[in-house]
C-alpha positions as CSV (number, residue, x, y, z in Angstrom):
1,M,98.5,130.1,99.4
2,Y,99.6,127.9,96.5
3,V,98.1,124.5,95.2
4,Q,99.4,122.2,92.7
5,I,96.9,119.6,90.7
6,L,99.2,116.3,90.4
7,G,96.8,114.2,89.4
8,S,92.7,114.7,88.6
9,A,91.3,111.3,87.8
10,A,89.7,108.6,90.1
11,G,91.1,105.2,90.5
12,G,92.9,103.9,87.5
13,G,93.3,107.4,85.7
14,F,92.7,108.1,82.3
15,P,92.4,106.2,79.9
16,Q,92.1,103.2,82.2
17,W,94.3,100.8,81.7
18,N,91.6,98.0,80.8
19,C,89.3,99.7,79.9
20,N,87.9,100.2,76.0
21,C,84.5,102.5,77.0
22,A,84.1,105.3,74.5
23,N,86.2,107.9,76.6
24,C,88.8,105.4,76.8
25,N,88.8,104.3,73.5
26,G,88.4,107.6,72.3
27,M,91.5,109.1,73.5
28,R,93.7,106.2,72.7
29,N,92.9,106.5,69.2
30,G,92.8,110.2,69.2
31,T,89.0,110.9,68.5
32,L,88.2,112.6,71.8
33,N,89.5,116.0,72.7
34,A,90.8,115.3,76.3
35,R,93.3,115.3,78.5
36,A,95.2,112.3,80.0
37,R,94.9,112.3,83.5
38,T,96.6,110.4,86.5
39,Q,94.9,109.3,89.6
40,S,94.0,112.1,92.2
41,S,96.6,113.8,94.2
42,I,97.0,117.7,95.2
43,A,100.2,119.8,96.7
44,I,99.7,122.8,99.0
45,S,102.3,125.2,99.9
46,E,102.2,128.8,101.9
47,D,105.4,129.6,100.1
48,G,106.0,127.6,97.3
49,E,109.1,125.5,98.5
50,H,107.5,123.7,101.4
51,W,104.8,121.4,100.3
52,I,101.9,119.3,102.2
53,L,101.1,116.3,100.0
54,C,97.7,115.7,100.3
55,N,96.8,111.8,99.1
56,A,99.7,109.8,97.6
57,S,98.1,108.3,94.5
58,P,100.1,105.1,92.7
59,D,101.1,107.5,90.3
60,I,103.2,109.7,92.5
61,R,106.4,109.0,90.8
62,A,105.8,110.8,87.6
63,Q,102.9,113.4,89.2
64,L,106.2,114.4,91.2
65,A,109.0,114.8,88.0
66,D,106.6,116.5,86.4
67,F,106.2,119.3,89.0
68,A,109.8,121.1,89.5
69,P,109.5,122.3,93.2
70,M,109.4,118.9,94.2
71,Q,112.8,118.3,93.8
72,P,114.7,121.6,94.7
73,E,118.3,120.2,94.7
74,R,119.3,121.7,97.8
75,A,121.4,118.3,98.8
76,I,121.9,115.5,97.3
77,R,119.0,113.5,98.6
78,D,116.2,115.8,98.8
79,T,112.2,116.4,98.2
80,G,109.9,119.3,98.4
81,I,107.6,117.1,100.3
82,N,107.5,118.4,104.0
83,A,104.5,116.7,105.1
84,I,101.9,114.1,103.6
85,L,98.0,114.6,104.5
86,L,95.6,111.6,104.0
87,M,91.9,112.3,103.2
88,D,90.7,108.7,103.3
89,S,92.5,104.7,103.1
90,Q,91.5,104.1,99.7
91,V,94.2,102.3,97.6
92,D,94.5,105.1,94.8
93,H,95.0,107.5,97.4
94,T,97.9,105.7,99.6
95,T,99.4,103.3,97.3
96,G,101.9,106.3,96.4
97,L,103.2,105.8,99.8
98,L,104.8,102.6,98.9
99,S,106.9,104.5,96.0
100,L,108.0,106.8,99.0
101,R,109.6,104.6,100.9
102,E,113.0,105.9,100.0
103,G,112.5,109.0,101.8
104,C,111.0,107.7,105.1
105,P,110.9,108.8,107.7
106,L,107.6,110.8,106.9
107,D,104.8,112.6,108.7
108,V,101.7,111.3,107.5
109,W,98.5,113.2,109.4
110,C,95.3,111.1,109.2
111,T,92.8,110.6,111.2
112,A,92.3,107.4,113.5
113,Q,89.9,105.3,110.7
114,V,92.6,106.1,108.2
115,H,95.3,104.9,110.4
116,E,93.6,101.8,111.8
117,D,92.5,100.6,108.1
118,L,96.7,101.5,107.1
119,S,97.6,99.4,109.9
120,T,95.4,96.2,109.4
121,G,93.7,95.6,106.2
122,F,95.8,97.4,103.8
123,P,98.8,97.5,106.8
124,L,101.5,100.0,105.0
125,F,102.2,101.5,108.6
126,P,104.1,98.3,109.8
127,M,105.1,97.6,106.2
128,L,107.1,100.8,105.8
129,K,108.6,100.8,109.4
130,H,111.4,98.4,107.6
131,W,112.5,101.9,105.4
132,N,114.4,104.0,108.4
133,G,111.5,104.1,110.8
134,G,108.9,104.6,108.5
135,L,105.8,106.5,108.2
136,Q,105.3,108.4,111.7
137,W,101.7,109.1,111.9
138,Q,100.0,112.6,113.0
139,P,96.8,112.5,114.5
140,M,94.4,114.5,112.6
141,P,91.3,115.4,114.6
142,C,87.8,115.6,112.6
143,E,85.8,116.2,115.9
144,D,83.9,119.9,116.9
145,D,85.9,121.4,113.9
146,A,89.1,121.2,115.5
147,S,91.5,123.1,113.5
148,F,95.4,122.4,113.4
149,V,98.5,123.5,112.0
150,I,101.7,121.4,110.3
151,P,104.9,123.1,110.8
152,C,106.0,123.1,107.6
153,A,103.2,125.2,106.9
154,P,102.3,127.8,109.8
155,A,100.3,130.0,107.7
156,L,97.9,127.9,107.0
157,K,95.0,126.9,109.4
158,L,93.7,123.1,108.5
159,T,89.9,121.9,109.0
160,A,89.2,118.0,108.7
161,I,85.5,117.7,108.1
162,P,84.2,114.5,108.2
163,L,82.4,113.7,104.7
164,L,79.0,111.1,104.2
165,S,81.3,108.9,102.1
166,N,82.7,105.1,102.4
167,A,85.1,103.4,103.5
168,P,87.3,101.2,101.1
169,P,86.5,97.7,100.3
170,Y,88.9,96.0,102.6
171,S,87.7,98.1,105.7
172,P,85.6,96.6,108.5
173,R,83.7,99.8,108.0
174,R,82.9,99.0,104.3
175,D,79.2,100.6,103.7
176,K,79.1,101.4,107.3
177,T,79.9,104.7,107.4
178,H,82.1,106.4,110.3
179,P,83.3,109.7,110.8
180,G,86.8,110.1,110.0
181,D,86.6,107.6,107.1
182,N,86.9,110.2,105.0
183,V,87.1,113.4,104.9
184,G,87.3,117.3,103.4
185,L,90.3,119.5,104.2
186,F,89.4,123.4,104.7
187,V,92.5,125.5,104.3
188,E,92.2,128.9,105.8
189,D,95.5,131.4,104.7
190,T,95.9,133.5,107.8
191,R,97.8,136.2,106.4
192,T,95.6,136.8,103.2
193,G,92.5,135.4,104.6
194,Q,91.8,132.9,101.4
195,T,90.2,129.7,101.7
196,L,90.4,126.6,100.2
197,L,87.9,123.2,100.7
198,Y,89.1,120.2,98.8
199,A,86.7,117.4,98.8
200,P,87.8,114.5,96.3
201,G,85.1,111.7,97.7
202,L,81.8,113.8,98.7
203,G,78.9,111.5,98.5
204,Q,76.2,113.0,100.6
205,P,76.7,116.5,101.9
206,D,74.9,117.5,104.9
207,Q,74.3,120.9,106.2
208,R,77.4,121.1,108.0
209,V,79.3,119.8,105.0
210,K,77.6,122.4,102.8
211,D,77.5,125.2,105.7
212,W,82.0,124.6,105.1
213,M,81.6,124.5,101.1
214,S,79.5,128.0,101.9
215,R,83.0,129.7,103.7
216,A,85.4,128.6,100.8
217,D,86.4,130.8,98.0
218,T,87.8,128.3,96.5
219,L,85.7,124.9,96.0
220,L,88.1,121.8,94.6
221,V,85.6,118.9,94.9
222,D,84.1,115.3,94.0
223,G,83.8,115.4,89.9
224,T,84.0,111.4,89.4
225,V,80.1,110.7,87.7
226,W,78.0,113.0,85.8
227,H,75.0,110.0,86.3
228,D,74.8,107.8,89.4
229,D,74.1,105.4,87.0
230,E,77.4,105.9,84.9
231,M,79.0,102.8,85.4
232,Q,76.1,100.8,84.3
233,R,75.7,103.3,81.4
234,R,78.8,102.6,80.4
235,E,78.1,99.1,80.7
236,V,81.6,98.7,82.6
237,G,80.1,97.8,86.2
238,T,77.5,97.8,88.5
239,K,78.1,100.4,91.0
240,T,76.4,103.8,91.7
241,G,77.9,106.8,92.6
242,Q,76.2,106.7,95.6
243,A,77.4,103.5,96.3
244,M,81.0,104.1,95.8
245,G,80.7,107.2,98.0
246,H,80.3,110.2,95.1
247,L,77.9,112.4,94.5
248,A,76.9,112.7,91.2
249,Q,77.1,116.1,88.8
250,S,73.7,115.4,86.8
251,G,69.8,115.7,88.2
252,P,68.1,116.9,91.3
253,G,70.4,117.3,94.3
254,G,73.8,116.7,92.0
255,M,76.8,118.5,92.3
256,I,75.8,121.2,90.0
257,E,72.8,122.3,91.7
258,L,75.0,122.5,94.9
259,L,77.4,124.6,93.4
260,D,75.1,126.7,91.9
261,S,73.7,127.5,95.6
262,L,77.4,128.8,96.7
263,S,79.2,131.9,96.0
264,A,82.9,130.5,95.9
265,R,85.2,132.5,92.9
266,Y,86.3,129.3,91.7
267,K,84.4,126.0,91.4
268,I,86.7,123.2,90.2
269,L,85.7,119.5,89.8
270,I,88.9,117.0,90.5
271,H,88.8,113.0,91.0
272,I,87.3,112.8,87.5
273,N,86.1,109.0,86.6
274,N,87.0,107.7,83.3
275,T,83.9,107.2,82.2
276,N,82.4,110.9,83.0
277,P,81.4,112.5,79.7
278,I,83.4,116.0,80.5
279,L,86.5,114.4,79.9
280,D,85.4,115.4,76.6
281,E,85.8,118.9,76.1
282,D,83.7,119.1,73.1
283,S,80.8,117.1,75.3
284,P,77.3,119.1,75.9
285,E,78.4,118.2,79.7
286,R,81.4,120.3,79.7
287,A,79.7,122.9,77.9
288,E,77.2,122.8,80.6
289,L,79.9,123.1,83.3
290,A,81.0,126.4,81.6
291,D,77.8,127.2,81.4
292,H,77.2,127.2,85.3
293,G,81.0,128.4,86.1
294,I,82.5,125.5,86.9
295,D,85.8,124.3,85.7
296,V,87.6,120.6,85.4
297,A,90.7,120.3,87.0
298,W,93.7,118.6,84.9
299,D,97.0,117.6,85.6
300,G,99.6,120.4,86.0
301,M,97.1,122.7,86.9
302,S,98.2,125.6,89.5
303,L,96.2,127.8,91.8
304,D,98.1,131.0,92.8
305,L,95.7,131.8,96.2
306,S,98.5,134.3,97.6
307,G,96.6,137.3,97.4
308,A,93.3,138.8,99.2
309,P,90.5,136.8,97.8
C-alpha cells in the first residue's frame, strides 16, 4: 500500500489568503520556519499506478501536477485517478470535484448523508451531470463495520468508520451529528497485513473509534488546532475546535494524550489549521510532538507501506 499526502492543511491552506495571523504573516515575510501547505487530500494505491483520491480539495489541480503518477501519459487523455472517496461533504474536501469535470464520468464513493448534501445544499452531483454524465455515486457503507473494496485496488479492504464530528454549515444536519456525516477510513492491505486509519476530521473519539485506532499500524489523523480556543487566541474567529468538529492536540483528553495510548508505528497529524503553532518547525509545540513520537504531514509526503508491519 502506498499513501501520498497531496495536501496537509485545513480549509484555506497555509498561508491563508486573507489571514495575517502570526503564522501566515511570518510565512510570507520569511521569519517562520515552516512549509506552505495546500488543503487536505491524500491518495492511496495498492500498486503505485492506480490511485484512490481521498477528498478533492480546491487545490486539486496543483496537487496533481506536483505528483507525477497522477499523469501516467498512457493515452492522449489520461489520469492516475481511478476512484474518488469522500470523507465528508465539507467545501474544502469536495470543491475540487468541479476542477475534475473534464474527466467525467467519475466514480465517487461516499455515504448517503454526504451524497444528500452534495445533491441539495451544495449540488455538485446534479451540476456535473452536464459533463459526460458527471459523478457516478457509489454508496459507501458505514454501518455495522461493513467493509468494501474499490475495483482499482482489490487487495485493499476498506471500512468507513462514523465519526462524531460536524456536518458543513449548509447541511440541515449542522450541529446535529448523524452517523455518516463524517467518516474515518480504515484500510487493510490483505497481502501484507499493513493497516492505516485516515481521519482528518475527528471531533470526539468514542470507544468504538479508539478501538479502530488501536488496530492501525499507521495513524493519519486530525491535527487542526493545538488549543480548542485557538481561533480566539489568534484573534481570527470565535469558533472552538470542538464546534468545528476537531479535537485539539493539547490538554487533558486531547489528541496527544490519545495517541500516547496507542502503539501505532507511525502517528501523523494532517489537516493543520493556519493558526496552529505546530506549523512553526522551531516552536515548543512542535518539539513536544516530537517528544511524543508524533509527526506532522506535509504536502508531498510519501508513505510506503508495502512491506509487512
